[in-house]
C-alpha positions in Angstrom: -140.0 -237.7 19.1 -141.5 -237.9 15.6 -145.1 -237.1 17.0 -144.1 -234.6 19.6 -141.3 -232.5 17.8 -142.6 -231.3 14.2 -140.2 -229.4 12.2 -142.0 -226.0 12.2 -142.0 -226.1 16.2 -138.3 -227.1 16.2 -137.6 -223.7 14.2 -139.8 -221.7 16.7 -137.9 -223.3 19.5 -134.4 -222.4 17.9 -135.6 -218.9 17.3 -136.8 -218.3 20.9 -133.5 -220.2 22.3 -131.2 -217.9 20.3 -133.3 -214.9 21.8 -132.6 -216.3 25.3 -128.9 -216.3 24.4 -129.0 -212.8 23.3 -130.6 -211.9 26.4 -128.0 -213.9 28.4 -130.8 -215.9 29.8 -129.0 -219.3 28.4 -125.7 -220.8 28.3 -123.8 -223.3 26.4 -120.9 -225.7 27.3 -119.0 -226.8 24.1 -118.5 -230.5 23.0 -115.9 -232.6 24.8 -114.5 -235.8 23.3 -112.8 -238.9 24.8 -111.1 -241.0 22.2 -110.4 -244.6 22.6 -107.6 -246.8 21.0 -110.3 -248.8 19.2 -111.6 -245.7 17.2 -114.7 -245.4 19.4 -115.4 -241.9 20.7 -117.6 -240.5 23.5 -119.0 -237.2 22.8 -120.9 -234.8 25.5 -122.3 -231.3 25.3 -124.3 -229.4 27.6 -126.3 -226.2 28.1 -129.1 -224.4 30.2 -132.1 -222.4 29.0 -135.2 -221.3 31.1 -136.6 -223.9 33.4 -134.2 -226.7 32.1 -130.6 -227.7 31.7 -129.0 -230.9 30.7 -126.4 -232.9 28.9 -126.3 -235.0 25.5 -123.9 -237.9 25.4 -123.4 -239.9 22.3 -121.1 -242.7 20.9 -119.3 -243.2 17.6 -116.8 -245.4 15.9 -114.6 -244.4 13.0 -115.6 -247.8 11.3 -119.2 -247.5 11.6 -121.2 -244.2 10.5 -123.9 -244.4 13.1 -124.4 -242.8 16.4 -126.4 -243.4 19.7 -127.7 -240.4 21.2 -129.1 -239.9 24.7 -130.2 -236.6 26.4 -130.3 -236.3 30.1 -132.7 -233.4 31.1 -133.0 -231.8 34.6 -134.8 -229.1 36.4 -132.7 -225.8 36.7 -134.2 -224.8 40.0 -134.0 -228.0 42.2 -131.3 -229.9 39.9 -133.9 -232.9 40.0 -133.5 -235.3 37.1 -136.5 -235.1 34.9 -135.8 -237.4 31.9 -133.5 -239.6 30.0 -134.3 -239.5 26.3 -133.2 -241.2 23.1 -132.0 -238.2 21.0 -131.3 -239.9 17.7 -134.4 -238.4 15.9 -133.9 -234.9 17.2 -130.2 -235.0 16.3 -131.8 -234.9 12.7 -134.3 -232.2 13.5 -132.5 -229.8 15.5 -129.6 -229.3 13.1 -132.1 -228.6 10.2 -134.1 -226.3 12.5 -131.0 -224.0 13.2 -130.1 -223.9 9.6 -133.7 -222.9 8.9 -133.6 -219.9 11.4 -130.4 -218.8 9.9 -131.8 -219.1 6.3 -134.8 -217.0 7.4 -132.7 -214.2 8.5 -130.0 -214.3 5.8 -132.2 -214.8 2.7 -134.9 -212.9 1.0 -138.5 -214.2 1.3 -138.2 -214.8 -2.5 -135.6 -217.6 -2.4 -137.4 -220.8 -3.3 -134.7 -223.1 -4.9 -132.2 -225.1 -2.8 -129.2 -227.0 -3.8 -128.1 -229.9 -1.6 -124.7 -231.7 -1.4 -125.2 -234.9 0.4 -128.0 -237.3 0.6 -127.8 -238.8 4.0 -130.6 -238.4 6.9 -129.2 -234.9 7.8 -129.5 -233.6 4.3 -133.2 -234.7 4.2 -134.0 -232.9 7.3 -132.1 -229.9 6.1 -134.6 -229.8 3.2 -137.5 -230.2 5.5 -136.5 -227.5 7.8 -135.8 -224.9 5.0 -139.2 -225.7 3.6 -140.6 -224.7 6.7 -139.3 -221.1 6.4 -139.3 -220.7 2.5 -141.8 -221.9 -0.2 -139.4 -224.3 -2.1 -140.3 -225.0 -5.5 -137.3 -226.9 -6.5 -134.4 -228.9 -5.0 -131.4 -230.3 -6.6 -129.2 -232.9 -4.9 -125.9 -234.4 -5.5 -124.0 -237.1 -3.9 -121.2 -239.5 -4.7 -123.5 -242.5 -5.1 -126.0 -242.2 -7.8 -128.4 -244.7 -6.1 -128.5 -242.5 -2.9 -129.2 -239.2 -4.7 -131.9 -241.0 -6.9 -133.5 -242.3 -3.8 -133.2 -238.9 -2.0 -134.7 -237.1 -4.8 -137.8 -239.7 -4.8 -138.4 -239.3 -1.1 -138.3 -235.7 -0.9 -140.6 -235.3 -4.0 -142.9 -237.6 -2.4 -143.0 -236.7 1.2 -142.5 -232.9 0.9 -144.3 -232.2 -2.4 -141.3 -230.5 -3.7 -139.8 -231.0 -7.3 -136.6 -232.6 -6.3 -134.1 -233.7 -8.9 -130.8 -235.9 -8.8 -128.1 -233.7 -10.2 -125.6 -235.0 -12.5 -122.7 -233.2 -10.8 -122.2 -231.2 -7.8 -121.8 -228.1 -9.7 -125.2 -228.7 -11.3 -126.8 -229.2 -8.0 -125.6 -225.8 -6.5 -125.0 -223.4 -9.6 -127.5 -220.4 -9.5 -129.2 -221.6 -6.2 -130.2 -219.0 -3.8 -129.9 -221.5 -0.9 -127.1 -224.1 -0.8 -126.6 -226.8 1.8 -123.6 -229.2 2.5 -124.3 -232.1 4.5 -121.6 -234.6 4.1 -118.8 -236.6 5.8 -116.2 -235.1 3.4 -112.8 -234.2 4.6 -112.2 -231.8 1.8 -114.4 -229.3 0.0 -117.3 -230.4 -1.9 -118.1 -227.1 -3.6 -116.2 -224.4 -5.5 -116.4 -220.8 -5.0 -117.4 -220.2 -8.5 -120.4 -222.6 -8.5 -122.0 -220.4 -5.7 -124.2 -217.3 -7.0 -123.8 -213.8 -5.6 -126.5 -213.5 -2.9 -126.7 -217.0 -2.2 -127.0 -218.4 1.4 -124.7 -221.4 2.3 -125.6 -223.7 5.1 -122.3 -225.8 6.0 -123.5 -228.3 8.6 -121.7 -231.6 7.8 -118.2 -231.1 9.8 -117.7 -230.3 13.3 -114.3 -231.4 13.2 -111.1 -229.0 13.0 -109.5 -231.2 10.3 -112.4 -231.4 8.0 -114.2 -228.8 5.8 -116.9 -228.8 3.1 -116.2 -225.1 2.0 -112.9 -223.8 0.1 -111.1 -221.0 1.6 -112.0 -219.0 -1.6 -115.6 -219.2 -0.7 -114.8 -218.3 2.9 -112.8 -215.2 1.7 -115.5 -214.1 -0.7 -118.4 -214.2 1.8 -119.8 -210.8 3.0 -121.2 -212.3 6.1 -120.3 -215.4 8.1 -122.5 -216.6 10.9 -121.7 -219.3 13.5 -124.0 -220.9 15.9 -121.1 -220.2 18.7 -117.8 -218.4 18.3 -116.5 -220.5 21.2 -117.3 -223.6 19.5 -116.3 -222.6 15.9 -112.9 -222.0 17.4 -112.7 -225.5 18.6 -114.6 -227.4 15.7 -115.2 -225.2 12.7 -112.7 -226.7 10.1 -114.0 -224.8 7.4 -112.9 -221.7 9.1 -109.9 -223.0 11.0 -108.4 -224.5 7.8 -109.0 -221.0 5.9 -108.0 -218.5 8.4 -105.0 -217.3 10.2 -105.2 -216.4 14.1 -105.7 -212.8 13.1 -108.5 -213.2 10.8 -110.8 -214.6 13.4 -111.3 -210.9 14.3 -113.0 -210.1 11.1 -116.2 -208.0 11.2 -117.8 -210.2 8.8 -118.0 -213.0 11.4 -120.8 -213.0 14.0 -122.8 -215.2 16.1 -126.4 -216.2 15.1 -127.9 -214.9 18.3 -126.6 -211.3 17.2 -128.1 -211.5 13.6 -130.9 -209.5 12.6 -132.9 -210.2 9.1 -131.0 -208.9 6.1 -127.6 -208.2 7.8 -125.4 -208.5 4.7 -124.4 -206.5 1.8 -126.7 -207.2 -1.0 -125.0 -209.3 -3.5 -122.4 -211.0 -1.3 -122.5 -214.6 -0.3 -123.6 -215.4 3.4 -122.4 -218.7 5.2 -124.0 -220.1 8.1 -121.4 -222.5 9.5 -123.2 -224.8 12.0 -121.6 -227.0 14.6 -124.2 -227.6 17.0 -124.7 -226.6 20.7 -125.8 -228.3 23.7 -128.2 -225.3 24.6 -130.1 -226.1 21.3 -130.8 -229.7 22.7 -132.0 -228.4 26.1 -134.6 -226.3 24.3 -135.7 -229.2 22.2 -135.9 -231.6 25.1 -137.6 -229.4 27.4 -140.5 -229.0 24.9 -140.6 -232.7 24.2 -140.6 -233.4 27.9 -143.5 -231.0 28.6 -145.5 -232.4 25.8 -144.8 -236.2 26.6 -146.3 -235.6 30.1 -149.1 -233.6 28.8 -150.0 -236.4 26.1 -149.5 -239.2 28.5 -146.6 -240.7 26.6 -144.2 -240.1 29.5 -144.5 -240.3 33.3 -142.9 -238.5 36.1 -139.8 -240.1 37.7 
């Protein structure tokens, strides 16, 4: 996966896939979860795009903050199974690529500074992805553990060649930043509306649980444009919106799907939010590319 799926290609795949959704040539099935009394959960999500369709399955446990991902890829024309892939690595790449695509549409080309809340593996790929669409010159990061944010800053500075500093507070990490990303496990908001500058783009990708949110209701109310990867999925999983809105507020014209977004579609000066939950069809687009490259490079073989 690391060899065959560079971040720039993943962003291109997301751009093409959302175009397929816009044209009605792709489809998505929202995530389903089966909860066990042990705290273990089985998750599954599916989609279809172009020549391929398939499903991702993964397992989690409330006591362990790791997950094991597999993707089952099939031929859309014949239903022939094509590949079973370990999907842990692209589970880091693909969310970042989706955020980068949204950022490319929502932020001005001059946006070159980024604030990050969270210092885990998802936060790392979010920075790498945004750096594929914007010439970042500064990144600030904050997380609760000082050692984690210090290590994150060192790794980003070294691997991406971007000046990255560990901020002393969450406010210091995001204040005045034109691009802000939240990538945490938090149940409660990790930023305040007053910290976010006018004109900023906020990528909220840490929560896909209706009872968790990273953004406060005040920031949701303030946003001039709110973009989701899927309205159907957002109504099930987007705690950032579900905990901020009444049923009637879901009809706001400020809310739209990423597939329908064109560059610059928000009033100047307003905050724009991309609330990412993840879609099975995104995984199909990625897995189809990886499958073709694996066969072409000799790293894979036909079943």
